[in-house]
C-alpha positions as CSV (number, residue, x, y, z in Angstrom):
1,M,-7.8,-38.5,-28.5
2,P,-10.2,-41.3,-28.5
3,S,-12.6,-41.1,-25.4
4,P,-12.6,-43.7,-22.7
5,D,-16.0,-44.9,-23.8
6,K,-14.9,-45.6,-27.3
7,D,-12.0,-47.4,-26.2
8,R,-14.0,-49.6,-24.0
9,A,-16.3,-50.4,-26.7
10,R,-13.5,-51.5,-29.0
11,M,-11.9,-53.7,-26.4
12,T,-15.5,-55.2,-25.9
13,E,-15.9,-56.0,-29.5
14,A,-12.4,-57.5,-29.9
15,G,-13.0,-59.5,-26.9
16,L,-16.3,-61.0,-28.2
17,N,-14.7,-61.7,-31.7
18,L,-12.1,-63.7,-29.9
19,I,-14.2,-66.3,-28.3
20,Q,-15.0,-69.5,-30.2
21,Q,-18.8,-69.5,-29.7
22,A,-21.2,-67.3,-31.7
23,L,-23.3,-65.0,-29.6
24,S,-26.1,-62.7,-30.3
25,I,-28.2,-60.4,-28.1
26,Y,-31.6,-59.3,-29.2
27,D,-33.5,-56.4,-27.3
28,S,-37.3,-56.6,-26.1
29,D,-38.2,-55.1,-29.6
30,L,-36.6,-58.2,-31.2
31,R,-33.8,-55.8,-32.7
32,L,-30.1,-57.0,-32.6
33,A,-28.1,-55.2,-30.0
34,V,-24.7,-56.9,-30.1
35,C,-23.2,-59.9,-32.1
36,N,-19.8,-61.3,-32.7
37,R,-18.0,-62.4,-35.9
38,P,-18.3,-66.0,-35.2
39,F,-22.2,-65.5,-35.3
40,R,-21.9,-64.1,-38.8
41,D,-19.5,-66.7,-39.8
42,M,-21.4,-69.5,-38.5
43,F,-24.6,-68.6,-40.3
44,N,-23.0,-66.9,-43.3
45,L,-25.0,-63.9,-42.6
46,P,-25.1,-60.6,-44.7
47,Q,-23.7,-57.4,-43.2
48,H,-27.1,-55.9,-42.8
49,L,-28.4,-58.8,-40.5
50,V,-25.4,-58.4,-38.1
51,S,-25.6,-54.7,-37.8
52,P,-27.2,-53.2,-34.6
53,G,-31.1,-52.7,-35.0
54,A,-31.4,-55.7,-37.5
55,G,-34.8,-57.5,-37.0
56,F,-35.0,-61.0,-35.7
57,E,-37.6,-61.8,-38.1
58,D,-35.6,-60.9,-41.2
59,T,-32.8,-63.0,-39.9
60,I,-35.1,-66.1,-39.3
61,R,-36.6,-65.5,-42.8
62,Y,-33.2,-65.4,-44.3
63,L,-31.9,-68.6,-42.7
64,V,-35.0,-70.5,-43.7
65,N,-34.6,-69.4,-47.3
66,C,-31.0,-70.5,-47.2
67,G,-32.1,-74.0,-46.0
68,E,-30.5,-73.5,-42.5
69,Y,-33.5,-75.6,-41.0
70,G,-33.8,-78.0,-44.1
71,P,-37.1,-78.4,-46.3
72,V,-39.8,-76.2,-44.8
73,E,-43.1,-76.3,-46.3
74,D,-44.7,-73.1,-44.8
75,A,-41.8,-70.5,-44.6
76,E,-43.9,-67.6,-43.2
77,G,-45.6,-69.9,-40.8
78,F,-42.4,-71.2,-39.6
79,V,-41.0,-67.5,-39.3
80,A,-44.2,-66.5,-37.4
81,D,-43.9,-69.3,-35.0
82,R,-40.2,-68.5,-34.0
83,V,-41.1,-64.9,-33.6
84,R,-44.1,-65.8,-31.3
85,Q,-41.7,-68.0,-29.4
86,A,-39.1,-65.1,-29.0
87,R,-41.8,-62.7,-27.7
88,A,-42.6,-65.1,-25.0
89,F,-39.1,-66.1,-24.4
90,E,-38.0,-68.7,-21.7
91,P,-34.6,-69.9,-20.7
92,H,-33.7,-72.9,-22.8
93,Y,-30.9,-75.3,-24.0
94,M,-31.3,-77.3,-27.0
95,E,-29.0,-79.3,-29.8
96,R,-30.0,-79.4,-33.4
97,T,-28.4,-80.8,-36.6
98,R,-28.0,-78.2,-39.4
99,A,-28.8,-78.8,-43.0
100,N,-25.0,-78.8,-43.7
101,G,-24.8,-81.9,-41.2
102,R,-22.9,-80.0,-38.3
103,T,-24.4,-80.0,-34.8
104,I,-24.8,-77.0,-32.7
105,S,-26.1,-76.4,-29.1
106,V,-28.2,-73.4,-28.6
107,E,-28.3,-71.8,-25.1
108,G,-30.6,-69.0,-24.5
109,S,-31.2,-66.7,-21.3
110,P,-33.5,-63.6,-20.8
111,L,-32.1,-60.4,-19.7
112,P,-33.5,-58.4,-16.8
113,Q,-33.8,-55.4,-19.1
114,G,-35.8,-57.1,-21.5
115,G,-34.7,-59.2,-24.6
116,W,-32.2,-62.2,-24.6
117,V,-28.7,-63.5,-25.1
118,T,-28.1,-66.6,-27.2
119,V,-24.8,-68.5,-27.3
120,Y,-24.3,-71.1,-30.3
121,T,-21.6,-73.7,-29.8
122,D,-20.4,-76.2,-32.5
123,I,-20.5,-79.7,-30.8
124,T,-19.9,-81.7,-34.0
125,A,-16.7,-83.1,-32.7
126,I,-18.1,-84.0,-29.4
127,K,-21.1,-85.9,-31.1
128,R,-18.6,-87.6,-33.3
129,Q,-16.7,-88.8,-30.3
130,E,-19.9,-89.9,-28.7
131,R,-20.8,-92.1,-31.9
132,L,-17.3,-93.5,-31.9
133,L,-17.4,-94.4,-28.3
134,R,-20.8,-96.0,-28.9
135,A,-19.3,-98.1,-32.0
136,R,-16.2,-99.3,-30.3
137,S,-17.4,-99.8,-26.7
138,E,-19.3,-103.1,-27.0
139,E,-18.9,-103.8,-23.2
140,L,-20.9,-100.5,-22.6
141,S,-24.7,-101.1,-22.8
142,D,-26.8,-98.9,-25.1
143,Q,-28.7,-97.9,-21.9
144,L,-25.7,-96.6,-20.2
145,L,-24.4,-94.6,-23.1
146,A,-28.0,-93.0,-23.3
147,H,-28.0,-92.2,-19.7
148,A,-24.5,-90.6,-20.1
149,E,-25.7,-88.6,-23.1
150,Q,-28.8,-87.6,-21.1
151,L,-26.8,-86.7,-18.1
152,A,-24.4,-84.5,-20.3
153,Q,-27.2,-82.8,-21.8
154,T,-28.9,-82.1,-18.4
155,N,-25.7,-80.9,-17.0
156,R,-25.5,-78.4,-20.0
157,E,-29.0,-77.3,-19.2
158,L,-28.2,-76.8,-15.5
159,A,-25.1,-74.8,-16.4
160,A,-27.2,-72.5,-18.5
161,T,-29.9,-72.2,-15.7
162,N,-27.2,-71.4,-13.2
163,A,-25.7,-68.6,-15.4
164,A,-29.0,-67.2,-15.5
165,L,-29.6,-67.4,-11.6
166,E,-26.2,-65.9,-11.2
167,E,-27.0,-63.0,-13.3
168,A,-30.3,-62.4,-11.6
169,K,-28.4,-62.6,-8.1
170,R,-25.8,-60.1,-9.3
171,Q,-28.6,-57.8,-10.5
172,L,-30.4,-58.0,-7.2
173,T,-27.2,-57.5,-5.2
174,E,-26.3,-54.3,-7.3
175,M,-30.0,-53.1,-6.8
176,E,-29.7,-53.5,-3.0
177,A,-26.3,-51.7,-2.9
178,R,-27.6,-48.8,-5.0
179,T,-30.8,-48.6,-2.8
180,R,-28.7,-48.5,0.5
181,L,-26.3,-46.1,-1.0
182,V,-29.1,-43.8,-1.9
183,T,-30.9,-44.0,1.6
184,E,-27.6,-43.4,3.3
185,M,-26.9,-40.2,1.2
186,M,-30.4,-38.7,1.9
187,P,-30.5,-35.8,4.5
188,A,-33.1,-37.6,6.5
189,H,-33.2,-40.6,8.9
190,I,-35.2,-43.6,7.4
191,A,-36.0,-46.4,9.6
192,H,-38.2,-49.4,10.3
193,V,-39.2,-50.2,14.0
194,G,-40.7,-53.7,14.7
195,P,-43.8,-54.5,16.9
196,D,-41.4,-54.8,19.8
197,G,-40.0,-51.2,19.3
198,H,-36.6,-52.2,18.3
199,Y,-34.9,-50.8,15.1
200,T,-34.8,-53.5,12.4
201,Y,-33.4,-51.1,9.8
202,S,-31.7,-47.7,9.8
203,N,-30.0,-45.7,7.2
204,R,-27.6,-44.3,9.9
205,R,-28.6,-40.8,9.3
206,L,-30.1,-40.3,12.8
207,T,-27.2,-37.9,13.6
208,S,-28.0,-35.7,10.9
209,V,-31.4,-34.8,12.6
210,M,-30.5,-35.2,16.2
211,P,-26.7,-34.5,16.4
212,T,-26.4,-36.0,19.9
213,R,-27.9,-39.3,19.3
214,P,-26.0,-42.6,18.1
215,S,-25.8,-43.5,14.3
216,D,-25.6,-47.2,14.7
217,I,-28.9,-47.9,16.2
218,H,-29.8,-51.4,14.6
219,G,-31.4,-53.4,17.3
220,L,-31.8,-50.8,19.7
221,H,-35.1,-50.1,21.4
222,I,-36.5,-46.7,19.9
223,R,-36.5,-45.2,23.5
224,D,-32.9,-45.7,23.9
225,A,-31.9,-44.6,20.5
226,L,-33.8,-41.1,20.6
227,G,-33.9,-40.4,24.4
228,T,-36.5,-39.8,26.9
229,E,-37.5,-36.4,25.9
230,A,-37.9,-37.1,22.0
231,Y,-39.4,-40.6,22.7
232,G,-42.0,-39.0,25.0
233,K,-43.2,-36.7,22.2
234,I,-43.3,-39.3,19.4
235,K,-44.8,-42.3,21.4
236,P,-48.4,-41.4,20.8
237,H,-47.9,-41.2,17.0
238,L,-45.6,-44.4,17.1
239,D,-48.5,-46.3,19.1
240,A,-51.2,-45.0,16.5
241,A,-49.0,-46.3,13.5
242,M,-48.7,-49.7,15.2
243,A,-52.4,-49.7,15.4
244,G,-52.5,-49.0,11.6
245,K,-52.8,-45.1,11.5
246,A,-50.2,-43.1,9.7
247,S,-49.5,-39.5,10.7
248,I,-47.0,-36.7,10.1
249,F,-46.2,-34.2,12.9
250,E,-43.4,-31.7,14.1
251,F,-41.9,-31.3,17.4
252,G,-39.2,-29.3,19.0
253,H,-36.1,-31.2,20.2
254,E,-34.9,-29.3,23.2
255,E,-31.6,-31.2,23.5
256,T,-30.4,-29.7,20.3
257,G,-32.9,-26.8,19.8
258,R,-33.9,-28.3,16.4
259,R,-37.2,-28.6,14.7
260,I,-38.0,-32.1,13.5
261,R,-40.6,-33.4,11.0
262,A,-41.6,-37.1,11.5
263,A,-43.7,-39.4,9.3
264,F,-45.0,-42.8,10.6
265,T,-46.3,-45.3,8.2
266,P,-47.8,-48.7,9.2
267,D,-46.0,-51.7,7.7
268,P,-48.9,-54.2,7.5
269,A,-48.3,-58.0,7.6
270,P,-49.3,-60.2,4.7
271,G,-51.8,-62.3,6.9
272,G,-53.3,-59.2,8.7
273,G,-51.9,-57.3,11.8
274,I,-48.7,-55.0,11.8
275,N,-45.1,-56.0,11.0
276,G,-43.9,-52.6,12.5
277,V,-43.5,-49.0,11.5
278,Y,-41.6,-47.3,8.8
279,I,-40.3,-43.8,10.2
280,L,-38.9,-40.8,8.1
281,S,-37.4,-38.0,10.2
282,M,-36.2,-34.6,8.8
283,D,-34.6,-31.5,10.2
284,V,-36.8,-28.6,9.3
285,T,-35.3,-26.0,11.6
286,K,-34.3,-23.6,8.7
287,E,-37.7,-24.1,7.0
288,T,-39.5,-23.4,10.2
289,Q,-37.3,-20.3,10.9
290,A,-38.2,-19.1,7.2
291,R,-41.9,-19.8,7.7
292,A,-41.9,-17.9,11.0
293,A,-40.3,-14.9,9.2
294,L,-42.7,-15.0,6.4
295,A,-45.7,-15.2,8.6
296,Q,-44.5,-12.3,10.5
297,T,-43.9,-10.2,7.5
298,A,-47.5,-11.0,6.3
299,K,-49.1,-9.8,9.6
300,R,-47.4,-6.3,9.3
301,E,-48.6,-5.5,6.0
302,L,-50.9,-2.4,6.1
303,A,-53.0,-0.7,3.4
304,A,-51.7,2.7,3.9
305,Q,-49.2,4.1,1.3
306,L,-46.6,6.3,2.5
307,T,-44.2,8.4,0.5
308,S,-41.8,10.7,2.0
309,G,-39.1,12.9,0.0
310,L,-37.9,14.0,3.4
311,A,-37.1,10.4,4.5
312,H,-35.3,9.8,1.4
313,D,-33.1,12.8,1.7
314,F,-32.6,11.9,5.5
315,A,-31.4,8.5,4.6
316,N,-28.8,9.9,2.2
317,L,-27.5,12.3,4.8
318,L,-27.3,9.4,7.3
319,T,-25.2,7.4,4.8
320,I,-22.6,10.3,4.4
321,I,-22.5,11.0,8.0
322,L,-21.6,7.2,8.5
323,G,-19.2,7.4,5.9
324,L,-17.4,10.4,7.4
325,Q,-17.4,9.2,10.8
326,S,-15.7,5.8,9.5
327,R,-13.1,8.0,7.8
328,L,-12.6,10.0,11.1
329,S,-12.3,6.9,13.2
330,R,-9.2,5.9,11.1
331,I,-7.7,9.5,11.4
332,V,-8.2,10.2,15.2
333,P,-6.1,8.4,17.6
334,P,-7.9,6.0,20.1
335,G,-9.2,7.5,23.3
336,E,-12.1,9.6,24.2
337,A,-12.5,11.0,20.9
338,G,-13.1,7.4,19.6
339,E,-16.0,6.7,22.0
340,L,-17.7,10.0,20.8
341,I,-17.1,8.8,17.3
342,A,-18.7,5.4,18.1
343,A,-21.6,7.1,19.8
344,T,-22.2,9.3,16.8
345,Q,-22.3,6.3,14.4
346,A,-24.7,4.6,17.0
347,A,-26.9,7.6,16.9
348,A,-26.9,7.6,13.1
349,H,-27.9,3.9,13.2
350,R,-30.7,5.0,15.4
351,G,-31.7,7.5,12.9
352,G,-31.8,5.0,10.2
353,A,-33.9,2.7,12.4
354,L,-36.3,5.6,13.0
355,L,-36.7,5.8,9.3
356,D,-37.5,2.1,9.4
357,R,-40.1,2.5,12.0
358,I,-41.7,5.4,9.9
359,A,-41.6,3.2,7.0
360,S,-43.2,0.1,8.6
361,I,-46.5,2.2,8.7
362,S,-46.8,1.4,5.1
363,G,-45.0,-1.9,4.6
364,H,-42.8,-4.7,6.1
365,R,-39.5,-3.8,7.7
366,E,-36.6,-5.1,5.8
367,L,-33.8,-7.2,7.6
368,R,-30.4,-5.9,7.1
369,P,-28.0,-8.9,8.0
370,E,-24.3,-8.0,7.9
371,P,-21.3,-9.8,9.2
372,T,-21.3,-8.9,12.9
373,D,-18.6,-9.6,15.7
374,L,-21.1,-10.2,18.4
375,R,-18.5,-9.7,21.3
376,A,-17.6,-6.4,19.8
377,F,-21.2,-5.4,19.3
378,L,-22.2,-6.1,22.8
379,S,-19.3,-4.1,24.1
380,G,-20.3,-1.2,22.0
381,L,-23.9,-1.6,23.2
382,H,-22.6,-1.5,26.8
383,V,-20.9,1.8,26.1
384,L,-24.2,3.1,24.6
385,A,-26.5,2.0,27.1
386,E,-24.5,2.4,30.5
387,P,-24.7,6.2,30.7
388,S,-28.6,5.8,30.7
389,L,-28.5,3.7,34.0
390,P,-29.1,5.2,37.4
391,E,-26.2,5.1,40.0
392,G,-26.2,1.8,41.7
393,V,-27.6,-0.2,38.7
394,T,-25.0,-2.1,36.9
395,L,-25.0,-3.7,33.4
396,E,-22.9,-6.9,33.1
397,L,-21.8,-8.7,30.1
398,R,-21.4,-12.5,29.5
399,V,-20.4,-13.5,25.9
400,G,-19.8,-17.0,25.0
401,D,-17.2,-18.2,22.3
402,F,-18.4,-17.3,18.8
403,P,-15.5,-18.2,16.1
404,G,-15.9,-15.6,13.5
405,P,-18.5,-13.0,12.6
406,L,-22.3,-13.8,12.5
407,M,-25.0,-12.5,9.8
408,L,-27.2,-10.4,12.1
409,D,-29.3,-7.6,11.7
410,A,-27.2,-5.1,13.8
411,G,-29.4,-2.3,13.8
412,G,-32.7,-4.3,14.7
413,L,-30.8,-6.3,17.4
414,Q,-29.4,-3.1,19.0
415,D,-33.0,-1.5,19.2
416,S,-34.3,-4.9,20.8
417,L,-31.4,-5.1,23.4
418,L,-31.5,-1.4,24.3
419,N,-35.4,-1.7,24.8
420,L,-35.0,-4.7,27.0
421,I,-32.0,-3.1,29.0
422,F,-34.3,0.1,29.6
423,N,-37.2,-2.0,30.4
424,A,-35.1,-3.9,33.0
425,R,-33.7,-0.5,34.2
426,D,-37.4,0.7,34.9
427,A,-38.3,-2.5,36.7
428,I,-35.3,-2.3,39.2
429,G,-36.1,1.5,39.9
430,P,-33.6,3.6,41.7
431,G,-31.4,0.7,42.6
432,P,-29.2,-0.9,43.6
433,G,-29.6,-3.6,41.1
434,R,-28.1,-5.5,38.2
435,I,-28.8,-6.1,34.8
436,T,-27.0,-9.2,33.0
437,L,-26.7,-9.3,29.1
438,S,-25.5,-12.8,28.2
439,A,-25.0,-14.4,24.7
440,E,-24.2,-17.9,23.8
441,A,-24.5,-20.4,21.0
442,Q,-27.0,-23.2,21.0
443,G,-25.2,-25.9,18.9
444,D,-24.9,-24.8,15.3
445,T,-28.5,-23.7,15.0
446,W,-29.5,-20.8,17.5
447,V,-27.9,-17.6,19.2
448,E,-29.5,-17.2,22.6
449,L,-29.3,-13.7,24.0
450,R,-30.7,-13.1,27.6
451,V,-31.5,-10.0,29.5
452,A,-32.1,-10.7,33.2
453,D,-32.5,-8.2,36.0
454,T,-32.8,-8.2,39.8
455,G,-36.2,-6.4,39.7
456,P,-39.6,-7.7,41.2
457,G,-40.2,-10.1,37.8
458,F,-43.1,-10.3,35.7
459,S,-46.6,-10.6,37.0
460,E,-48.8,-13.4,35.9
461,T,-50.7,-11.1,33.6
462,A,-47.6,-9.7,32.1
463,L,-46.1,-13.0,31.5
464,E,-49.2,-13.8,29.3
465,H,-49.6,-10.5,27.7
466,A,-46.4,-8.5,27.7
467,L,-45.7,-9.3,23.9
468,D,-49.1,-8.0,22.9
469,P,-49.1,-4.6,21.1
470,F,-50.2,-1.5,23.6
471,F,-49.8,-3.7,26.8
472,T,-47.9,-1.7,29.5
473,T,-47.5,-1.8,33.2
474,K,-46.1,1.8,33.2
475,G,-49.5,3.5,32.9
476,E,-49.5,6.8,30.9
477,E,-45.9,6.7,30.7
478,G,-45.7,3.5,28.6
479,S,-46.7,3.1,24.9
480,G,-46.9,-0.6,25.2
481,L,-44.9,-1.0,22.0
482,G,-41.6,-2.0,23.3
483,L,-41.8,-5.5,23.8
484,S,-44.1,-5.9,20.9
485,M,-41.4,-4.5,18.7
486,V,-38.8,-6.8,20.1
487,Y,-40.9,-9.6,19.4
488,D,-41.7,-8.3,16.0
489,L,-38.0,-7.9,15.0
490,T,-37.1,-11.3,16.4
491,K,-39.8,-13.2,14.6
492,L,-38.8,-11.4,11.4
493,S,-35.4,-13.0,11.8
494,G,-37.1,-16.4,12.1
495,G,-36.3,-16.5,15.9
496,R,-38.5,-16.4,18.9
497,V,-39.0,-14.4,22.2
498,S,-39.6,-16.1,25.6
499,L,-40.4,-14.5,28.9
500,A,-39.6,-16.0,32.4
501,N,-39.1,-15.1,36.0
502,T,-35.8,-16.6,37.4
503,G,-36.5,-16.2,41.3
504,A,-34.2,-13.3,41.2
505,G,-36.1,-11.2,38.8
506,A,-37.2,-11.2,35.2
507,E,-35.6,-12.6,32.1
508,V,-36.1,-12.2,28.3
509,T,-34.6,-14.5,25.9
510,L,-34.1,-14.0,22.4
511,R,-33.4,-16.9,20.2
512,L,-32.0,-16.1,16.7
513,P,-30.9,-18.4,13.8
514,L,-27.0,-18.8,14.0
515,R,-25.7,-18.0,10.5
516,R,-22.1,-17.6,10.0
517,A,-20.8,-14.8,7.7
518,E,-19.3,-16.2,4.5
519,A,-15.9,-15.1,3.1
520,A,-15.6,-11.5,1.6
521,A,-16.6,-11.3,-2.0
522,A,-13.5,-11.4,-4.5
523,P,-12.4,-8.1,-5.6
524,Q,-13.8,-6.9,-8.9
525,L,-14.5,-4.0,-11.0
526,V,-17.7,-2.2,-9.9
527,L,-19.8,0.4,-12.0
528,L,-21.4,2.7,-9.2
529,V,-24.3,4.7,-10.4
530,E,-25.4,7.4,-8.0
531,D,-26.5,11.1,-9.0
532,S,-25.4,12.5,-5.5
533,P,-21.8,13.4,-5.6
534,D,-21.3,13.3,-1.8
535,L,-23.2,10.0,-1.6
536,R,-21.2,8.6,-4.6
537,E,-18.1,9.5,-2.9
538,T,-19.1,7.8,0.3
539,V,-20.1,4.5,-1.2
540,R,-17.1,4.6,-3.6
541,E,-14.7,4.8,-0.5
542,M,-16.7,1.9,1.1
543,L,-16.3,-0.3,-2.0
544,T,-12.4,0.7,-2.3
545,R,-11.9,-0.4,1.1
546,L,-13.6,-3.8,0.4
547,G,-11.0,-4.3,-2.2
548,H,-12.9,-3.5,-5.3
549,N,-12.0,-1.0,-8.2
550,V,-14.6,1.4,-9.0
551,I,-15.8,3.5,-12.0
552,E,-18.6,5.9,-11.5
553,A,-21.7,7.3,-13.3
554,A,-24.2,10.1,-12.4
555,S,-27.0,8.9,-14.7
556,A,-28.4,5.9,-16.5
557,D,-27.2,7.0,-19.9
558,E,-23.7,7.6,-18.6
559,A,-23.5,4.2,-16.9
560,E,-25.0,2.5,-20.1
561,A,-22.1,3.8,-22.1
562,L,-19.7,2.8,-19.4
563,A,-21.2,-0.7,-19.2
564,A,-19.6,-1.5,-22.4
565,L,-16.2,-1.5,-21.0
566,P,-14.6,-5.0,-20.5
567,G,-14.2,-6.6,-17.1
568,I,-17.1,-5.1,-15.1
569,G,-18.2,-7.7,-12.6
570,L,-20.8,-5.7,-10.6
571,I,-23.2,-2.8,-11.2
572,L,-24.5,-1.1,-8.2
573,S,-27.1,1.7,-8.8
574,D,-29.4,3.9,-6.9
575,I,-33.0,3.7,-8.1
576,N,-33.6,7.5,-8.4
577,L,-31.4,9.0,-10.9
578,G,-31.1,12.2,-12.7
579,G,-32.9,12.1,-16.0
580,E,-35.8,10.2,-17.4
581,R,-34.6,6.7,-16.7
582,S,-34.3,5.1,-13.3
583,G,-31.5,2.6,-11.9
584,H,-34.1,0.0,-12.3
585,D,-34.8,0.9,-16.0
586,L,-30.9,0.7,-16.4
587,L,-30.4,-2.7,-15.0
588,E,-33.3,-4.1,-17.1
589,A,-32.0,-2.7,-20.2
590,L,-28.5,-4.2,-19.4
591,R,-29.9,-7.6,-18.5
592,A,-32.0,-7.9,-21.6
593,R,-28.9,-7.5,-23.7
594,G,-27.1,-10.3,-21.8
595,H,-24.7,-8.1,-19.8
596,P,-22.7,-10.8,-17.5
597,A,-22.3,-8.5,-14.4
598,A,-24.1,-8.9,-11.1
599,M,-26.7,-6.2,-10.7
600,R,-27.9,-4.7,-7.5
601,L,-29.8,-1.6,-6.3
602,M,-29.7,0.8,-3.3
603,T,-32.4,2.9,-2.3
604,S,-33.8,5.5,0.2
605,L,-37.4,5.0,-0.8
606,P,-39.6,3.5,1.9
607,P,-40.5,-0.2,1.7
608,G,-44.2,0.7,0.9
609,D,-43.2,2.5,-2.4
610,A,-44.5,0.9,-5.5
611,R,-41.1,1.7,-7.4
612,R,-39.2,0.0,-4.8
613,R,-41.3,-3.1,-4.6
614,A,-41.1,-3.5,-8.5
615,A,-37.3,-3.2,-8.4
616,A,-36.8,-5.5,-5.4
617,A,-38.9,-8.2,-7.1
618,R,-36.3,-8.2,-9.9
619,F,-32.8,-7.3,-8.3
620,P,-31.2,-7.6,-4.9
621,L,-31.7,-4.3,-3.1
622,I,-30.1,-2.7,0.1
623,S,-31.6,0.3,1.9
624,K,-29.9,3.5,2.8
625,P,-28.2,4.4,5.1
626,F,-26.0,1.4,5.2
627,T,-22.5,0.8,6.9
628,E,-19.5,-0.7,5.2
629,A,-20.2,-3.9,7.0
630,A,-23.8,-4.0,5.9
631,L,-22.5,-3.3,2.2
632,A,-20.2,-6.3,2.5
633,G,-22.8,-8.7,3.8
634,F,-25.1,-7.4,1.0
635,L,-22.5,-8.2,-1.6
636,N,-22.0,-11.8,-0.1
637,T,-25.4,-12.9,0.7
638,E,-26.6,-12.9,-3.0
639,A,-24.9,-14.9,-5.6
640,A,-23.7,-12.9,-8.5
641,A,-25.8,-13.5,-11.7
């Protein structure tokens, strides 16, 4: 079936051939781009001179040799002169009588892309009528006829000029429309502010940077468009740009909780002075969160190397315990046993967190984001923490509306909130008192969790140093690592911690990035590689409950043979396997052969282990122990490749 482009080309060619005038288009290299059949017929040109790519110089030489221009003494000089005129092409209109006695008009116009288009019209009949009119109209003076002829020629030249101007206007209009479309599609606000502070241009993208502000701000004063808070922060930079000094800076927009980067570029006037300022604004909230997380990770790198076989085995045991408790929770009816099962699972999570703390001595702690129902998570935390509170001290929950699960490091967040609750308990003392744990969304950017108490509040020294390692107000009973750990975990997530006194006690606020959980991964055939039968059974059940079909292998060699089966969409392997080859070696071999499945690793090795670091640099990796929810999040957050 012919393509639309070929159909369009044939239609264009047919249309050009139907017009009565001869037409030719040469490019900036003096090569023929397009011509029609009347062009070939008018000058009786051979096929090779009417084919795309034919040289202008060759065509002129052919016409000279055929006598098109009459007797020419210096043929090559004539050709060279015509080529020189073509290279310095100017719009023109002329009329000439050919060697065969016929008269043609030649109208040429340059193209914006380079080259030119020329239209040749046979005006022999018009000239004959003019001569007849001159011969038969004795009452008309020769001067009047000359003026009429001159006016007709001028009109034709003017029409040619108008056509060129109209084409240039069309090109400029299209360019302006494309430029405006591009600027309006950019995820940034581009604007120009005049010397009086009013917007003279905006690409209507201010709402992409500050969602609470208007989009149609043309003509508004910048203070009214941005609001008092943002205007107060950018005014010194705006004033500096009005004085001729460019700058780039970042600021926090408290109204939306976003981080914004703004660039100010002076617009100099031709005769001196300033016409205004160009402003480019971008939302860099996610970039700032990532920078904060990376910086915190770098701070926590230590030189020591820790290897622990005990930690490896303990992690495997905890994974099995979590799997068995999950199975038990589906068998035992709801009631008191359900709370005990939940408490056991929470204790296992605490055991995993303890392994993370041990591993953090030799390297960075890994975030384990998983789809988390925040309301259910905080309810479970309430059950876990309440028995540790003295009589008379209550724990109150206030949870806002969170549609759908969020991607959170549930283990790290649980540790942080428990630490803050126990600190609040110690500050209140024997009671009575109240601890309030609240959670709410800040736009679509942040999740804010607050732990407030009715104790004496922070001292001035504590407000300044409470987040420092080893700072404590509990004397020998305190380690000084609690709030430091909270700060550390929050910064690793790309968030921030703030301390304040409310007048009724102390308040600690955790602000974490709000990331909604994606839809569950589509069911697929999974090759599970694990040398521990008990652990393999636990992970297999997790994968099955997530909707996947599973085949199993206990070694790299066995897995390599099974990998040849058709339809395998995911390979999940432990790093440590029985035999000479590791799970990392297995995946590298399969990737080298171009196996199409997504490839992922799991391990109990501590973060500082060299084998783990080498594997994590090549493949997505999840740490043991992990829950079914954590595994689902792990499969969803990394794209299959």
